[in-house]
Structure formats: C-alpha cells, structure tokens
N, C-alpha and C positions, 0 to 999 in steps of 0.2 A: 505540770511538767510537760515540755514539748515532746512530741513523738520523734523518734530517730528518723532522719531522712532516709527514704528508701531509694536505692539506686540499683540499676540493672548491671549485669556484667559488662554490657557494652559501654555504659557510662564509666565504669571503672577502667576499662581498657582505654577509653578516650582520655581519662585522667592520666594514665600511665604515659601515653603518647605526649600529652602536654608537658608533663614533668621532664621527659627526655628532651623535648624541643627547648624548653626554657632553661633547664639546669644541666643537661647532659647525663650520660650513663653513670658517671662517677657519683652523682648526687641523687640518683634514683634510689628511693627507699620506700618502705611501707608507710612511714610517717608522711613523706612528701606526697605520696599518692592520696592518702586519706585527707590531707589538708587541701589538695587540689580538687578533690571530689566533694569536699565539704561533708565528709562522713567520719565515723569513728575508725580508729586504727584497727579495732577488733573486727569490724566489717570487712576491711581489706584482708586481714589475716585469715578470716574465714575462707576466702577464696584462694588467696595466694600466700603461702607460708613464708616466702623469702624473696629476696631481690632476684634470685635466679628464677623463681616461679613467675615473677613479673615479666622478666625478659622472655621466658619460654612462652608465656601468653602472647607477647608481642609477635614472636616468630610464628606461632600458630595462627594468629589473626592475619598476618601478612600472607602466609601460605594459603589460607582459606580464600582470601580476597584474590590472590593471583590465580588460584585454581578456578575460581568462578569466571574471572576475566578470560583466562585461557580457554575455557570451555566454549565460550561464545566465539572467540577469535579462531579457534580450530575449525569450528563450523563454517565461519566466513572464509577460511583459507582452504576449504576442502578441495578446491580445484587447482591448488598450487602443487609444485613438485614434491613438497614435504610439509604437509599441514602443521605438524607439531613445531617444526623449526620456524616456519614462516609466521605462525601465530606469535611465537616468542619475539620475533623481530618486530612484528606489528605492535606488540606490547611496549617495546622500547622506543617507539616513535614519539612518545610523549616523555619529556624530561621529568625526572623525579622532582617532587616539590620539597619544601623545607622539612616537612614532617617525615617523608620517606627517607630523606638524607639523614636526619637525626636518628631515626630508628635503625637504619643500616649501620651508622657509626656506633650506636649503643650496643647493638648485637655484636658487631665485630670486636669492639674493645673488650667485651666481656668474654668472648670465646676462648681467649688464651688461658683463662683460669677456670672455666666452667665446661667440663666434658659434656654435660647434657646439652648445652647450647651448640657445641661443635657437632654433636651427633645429629641434632635436629637439622642443622645446615647441611651436613653430609647427606642425610636422607632426602633433603630438598634437591640437592644436585644429582643424587642417584636417580631420583624420579625423572628429572630432566634427561639424564643420559639414557635411561631406558626408553624414553620417548624418541630420542634420536635414532635408536635402533629400529624403529618401526618403518622407516622409509626404505626406498630402493637402494640408497647409497649411504649406509651408516657412517662410513669413514668421513665422507664429505660433510654430513650433518654434524658430526662431532667437531670437526675442524671449524665449521661456521659457528657452531654453538659457543665454542671457547673464544672465538673472536668477538662474538656478541657479549659474552659475559665479561671479557676484559674491558670492552668499551663501557658496559653498564657499570662496572665497579668504579671506573674513573668518574663517571657522572654521579653515582651515589655518594662517593667520597668528596665530591666537589673539587676534583683535580682538573677536570675539564668542564667547561660551561659553554657548550655549543648551542648556537641558534638552530632553529629548524632547518634553515638553509644549509647548515653544515651537517647536522645530524642525519637528516633524511637521505641525502645522497650516499653517506657512509653506510647506512643500513642497507641501501639498495646494493652496494658493492658486496656486502656480506651475502646477500641472496645470489649475486653473480658468482661469488666464490663457490657456493654450493653447486650451482649449475655447471661451472667449468671444471670442477674437480674430477680427476680421472675416476672412471668406474672402479669399484672394488672388484678385484679379481681374486679367485681362490689362491692360497699360497702354493707356490711351486715346490714340489718335493724334489730337492736336489740329491737326495740319497734314497733312491728307491730300495725297497726291501728285496733282498735276493731270496729266491725260493728254492 
C-alpha cells in the first residue's frame, strides 16, 4: 500500500491559490484543494475545517507577505516625509499579478457572507490607518492612503490595467498630495467655556 503523500502547509496554501485562480472563489472547496494538492480530503480538513477557513488562511498569508515586504520598504523609505505611507506607495509600484487579483476577488466576493473574513480585512485596514497616524501630518497621510487604496482596488479587480508609464507618475502624485496637504492644526474652540 503506498504511503500517503506528505505536504506542508505552504503546499496546501499554494493549492488553495491555484484553485482560486483556476476556478474562482465560488468553486473553492476542500475537495478541490485536496485534488489540486494531490492529497486526501482528510489531510486538508485537518488544517482547514471549512471554505471560510481556506479563505482566512489566504488572507493571513497575504497579510504576512505584505507585512514582510512593508518592513523592508519602511526601512528603505526612512528618509521620506512619511515612511509608512511612502512604503505602501512603493509596494503599489508593481501591478498585481493574476494570482493576487484572483485572491483579492475571492476574498472580496466571500466577505459579504462571512463576518470573520470582513473582520480580518477590517483589522488589516485598521493596522494601516494606525500606521498613518505615526507621521507629522496624519490627516494628509490618511487622505493619500485612501487615494492609494482606491487606485489599488481598481487594479486588483482588473478595472484598470495601467502600464508602468501611467502607474508610476500617478503614485508620484499621491506622494505630492501628502506633501502639499495643509498641516493639521488643532481644532478651534468656537465656544470657550465661561468661568
């Protein structure tokens, strides 16, 4: 009797991504992942109990990869006006590939029915927004960040497909948006307390 094929968690995650790319989120299943990885369904179920768990694993993997890339880029952007923001802009300099687009679509299409997926994505955005607070002008950083995310979403969902000649100048303008944004001033108290 042949021994069961041994696979790592990384190989299972790779299989999840391949299923999403080939079949889309609607056809992602434990069976499809097991078949793609060439392993038993019980081996997949051992690590991932449901389709939601498969998608959660994809989000966690994407977040881990992005966190590692951002760590390097934040160091490289240490001399910029806002290293956290400028690192994220640098990350966007390369267009997403087909796998990244498929994963983004799979996660997004499943978020409407899966609260745990929505929460993971909220946590991701909240992490980024906390990072925007670290600079000298948090209002400007948030404004530039949301411009960047709007652009990124259009690329991830394949709604725009810009060349580097179009993408890179646009990202430079987001940096300029940050630099030109008026400094944050403390709110003016129009109703001083009377003593």
